[in-house]
N, C-alpha and C positions, 0 to 999 in steps of 0.2 A: 504494500500500500504506500509506504514511504517513497519507494522508487518511482511509483506512478505519479505521486504528487510532485516530486523533484523534476521528473521529465516534463510534466505539464507546465511547471513554472518556467523552465528553460524555453519551452516552446512559446509560451505567452510572452516572455521577455524578448525572444527573437522576433516575434511578430510585431511587438511594440516598437522595437528598434527599426525594423523595416518600414513601419508606418511613418516613422519620423525621418526617413531619408528623403532627399530631394535633389533634383538636378534642374538648374535654371539656365536658360538661354538668355543672354543679355548683350547689349552693345550700344554703340554710338556711331551715327553716320553724320559727319560734319564737313561741309565744304561750302565754297562760294567763289567769288571772283576777286582776285587780287591785282594790285598795280604797284609798280615801283619804277623809279627813274634811275639814270646813271648806271646802267648795267655794265658789266665788264667789257662787253663788245660795243658799248655806246648805245644811245637811245634808251627806250623804256620797255617794260614788260607788262602785258595784261593777259591774264589767263587764270587757270584753276591750279591751286597748289597741289603738290603730290604728297607732302609729309604731314601737314597739320593745318587745321583751321583755327578755331578757338581751342580745341583739343584734338589730338589724333583720333581718327576713326578706328574702331575695333569691334570685334564680336568675340564672344567667349561662352564657355560652358563652365558653370560652377556647381559642384556637387558636395553634399555633406551627409553624414550619417551619425546619429546619436549612438554612441557606444555605451552609454550609461555611466554613472559615477561622475558626471560633469565633463566627460571626454567626448570629443567629436572628431571623426575622421573627415577629411575634405580633399578635394582636388580642384585645380584651376587650369583650364586650357584656354588661352586668349591669343587671338590673331589680330595683327594690325594690317590695314590695307589702305590703298589710295583710292578714294571715291572717283577721282577724275579718270582712272583707267581700269580700276578693278584689280590692279596688281597687288601682290603681297609685299608689305614693307619688311623691315628687319632682315634684309638679305634674302628675301624670298622664302623665309621659314613659315610653315603653316601655323605654328604657334610661337611666333617670334616675341610676343610680349610676355607671355608666361606659359610655363608647362611644369606644374609641380603638384606634389601630394604631401599631406602632412596630418598632424594631430594637434588639436587645440583644447585648452582647458583653462581653468582659473589660474594656472601657473604660467600660462603663456602659450605661444604657438610655435611649433617646430615644423619647418618646411624643407622639403627636398626637391631639387630640380632647378630649372631656370626660373628666376624670381627677381622681383625688385629688391635692390639693396638699400642700405641706409642713406646713401647719398641722394636717393629719391625721397624716402620718407621724411628726411630732415627738412625738406623745403615745402611740404604740403601746406602748412599753415602760414608761413611768413611770406611766401612768394604769391602775391595776390593775382598775378597774371598767369602763372602756370605755363604749361607747354604750348603756348599760343604761337600764331604765325609771326608775331612781333614779341620777342621775349629774350631772356638771357641765353637761349640756345644759339643766338647769333654769335656769342662769344665762346661758348663751350657746348658743343652738340652732345657731349656725354651726359650733361645734367638732366635733360628730360628723358634720357634713355638709359638711366643708371640701373642696369640689370646684369646679373651674373649667371652664366651657365654652370652646370655641375656643382651646384652650391648647396650648402646646409645653412639654414637661417633660423634665427630665434627672435621673437618679438613678444615682450611681456609688458603689461600695464598694471601698475599697482598704486592706487590712490593718487592719480595724477602724474605719477612718474612712469616714463616709458623707457625701457632698456631693450636695445636690439643689436643684432650683429649678424653678419654672414661670413662664410668662408667658402671660397670656390677652389676646387681642385684643377680647374681649367676654365678661365672666365669667359672665353669668347670663341666658341667652336664653329661658328657659321661662316667664317671667311670675311673678307674685307668689305663686302657689299653692305650698304645700309648706314645710317647715321651712327657715328661713334664706334663702329665695328673695327677690330684691329687684327683679325686673323690669327689669334693667339689661342689655339685649342688646348694646349697643355696636357696634363695627365700623362707626361712622358716618363716611361720607365727609366729609372736611374737619375732623374732630375727632379728633386723634391721642391724646387722653387719655380720652375718655368711656368709662366702664365697663371700663377696663383694670384688670388686677390682676397683681401679681407676688408670688411667695413664694420664700423661700430657707431652706435648713437646713444645719446642720453638726452631725454627731453622731459619737460614739465609743463603741464597744461592745467588751467582751471577756468572758471567762468569768465574771467576778465582778460585772459591772454595766456602767454606762455613763452618759453625759450627752449632752444635745442642746439646741440652741437654734434658733429659727426667727424669721423676720420676714415679715409679711404686710401688703400694702398694697392696698386697694381704692379705686378712683375712682368717683364718681357719674356720672350722665349724665341727659340730658333724658328725662322720662317715667318715671324710676325711682321706686321707693318711697322715702318719707322714711326717714332724713334725707338720703340721698345723691341729691339731686335735680338736682345740677349737677356738671359735670366738675371744678369747683373743690373739691368736697367729698371728704373722704377718711375711710377707716376703717382703722386700723392696729392690728395685734396683734403683740406680742412674747411668745414662749413660751420659758421656760428650765426644763428639768427633768432629773431623773436617777433612777437606781435602783441598788440593790445586791442581791445574792443571798446567801442564807445556807442552803445545803443545799436543803431543800424549801420555803423561804420566800423571798419577794421583798418589798422595801420600795421604794416609789416616791413621788416628790413633785415639786412644781414651782410655778411662778408664771406667771400669764398677765396681761399688761397690755394693755388696750384703750384707744385714743384715737380718738374720732370728732370730726373737725373739720368742722362743718357750721353750719347756722343756730344750733343750740345745741350747744355743746361738751360732750362727755361723756367722763369717764375712769372706768375701773373696773379692779379687780384681783380675780383669783381665786387663792387659795392652796390647794393640796391636798396631802394626805399619806395614803398608804394602804399596805396590805400584803395579800398573799395567801399562804396556807399550805396545802400538801397534807398533810392529816392522814394519809391513806393514798393509794395511787395512784389510787383511784376516788372520793375524797371530798376536797373543798377548801373553804376558807373565805376570803372576801374582806372587807376592811374599808376604809373611806375617810372622812376628814373633810375638809370643804371650807368655806372662808370667802370670801364675796363682799362686796366693798365698792364701792358706787357713790358716787363722791366727792360730798360735800355734799348727799347725798340720803338714802341708806338703806344697810342691810347685812343680810346673812343668813348663817346657819351651817347646814350640812347634815351629817348623819351617815348612812352607808350600811353595811349589813351584808348579806352574801349567802352562801348555802351551795349547793354544786353536788355532785350525785351522778352520776357517769358510768356509766350503765347499760351502755353499750358504747362503741366508738370513735365511733359516730355519734349516739348518743342521750344527752341529759343532762336530768335533773330538777333544778330549782332553786327556791329561795325567796329573795326579796329584801325587806329592810325599809329604810325611809328615814324620817328625821325632819328637818323643816325648821323652823328658828327664824327668824322674820322680825321686823325692826324695825318701828316704827310706820308707816312709809311704804313698806315693802317688800311685794311681792306675788309672790314666787317660789314656784311650786308644787313639791311634792316629786316629782311624777311627770311624765314627758315628756308634753306635750300636755294636762296637767291644769290646773285652775284653783284659786285660793285667795282667800279674803277678805284684803283689805289689812290688814297688821299681824298676821295670825293665824298661829299655829304650825300645823304640819300633819304628820300621820302617814300613811304609805303602806306598803302591803304587796302583794306579788305572788307567786304560785306558778305555775310554768310548766313547759313541756316544749320541748325543742329537738331537732330532727332534722336532721342534715346528710346531704347526698348529693353 
């Protein structure tokens, strides 16, 4: 009789767990018409962007299952694509944005696979513009694409404090195609350093604002794209940022230091300060100023303004304006994936529509 009761209990628990499983299809389709002047070949450009609008287009599958005892198993498969052509982004990978599986609980989340790392998480609250057509991606294309292949990740939140980190055994296995890709597959037998990457973050958030800091170290490897062509080469980023809230407004800013130690040493800084304000529940304005300094070489200053009209919970109409001031040796384009003449200032604009599902 006891065996029968135990078996029935397990069967009921299994059925309950199955009943609490779910798989969700989700995504964003975001595109429009962009314009910018002073292209690298002269003249201006008008057309549809391939990388991003207000945010990059994507679709994905997210699944989870309740394991009991406060534990959940999950997976995420997420693909980025270009709405102007239907092509896959991220080097043509089917799930170039994310492909991972893991377990979450009150103690945090453990994730295995291709995943966002801490250099992306640290900017979520302070960067009010995000991965938009006019954004800090003009200075560092890695920032809106901060993901790691072959990675183990942890993220835990405890009473407003967030602790996170990732370790990649081979950070970029897809080849040189796509933004920020470096063809550094890693996981080479006999080389415990080649193409490794680790990131870490500490953050604090409450009702009025918060602050965060992260540290990101990439190692080079044989066959990788320059400048990280050897496991002795490194690329390091330190990000410190914060934000405060004032009713319907938010002010966010920060500092990003990058040091590349390779055949040619490079050091750069990005300083950013921005604000967003909900004029009404369905209309908001975003502004951001950015300063980029490439030590002993060049500098650029960028201003971004954006208006959003929320037609519904899923549909947004927006307009974005950007202006880039380049020093004599700088060639930072105002638009993601755009081009500009060296030393030329540049104006960019985009109107678009975004639909979420």
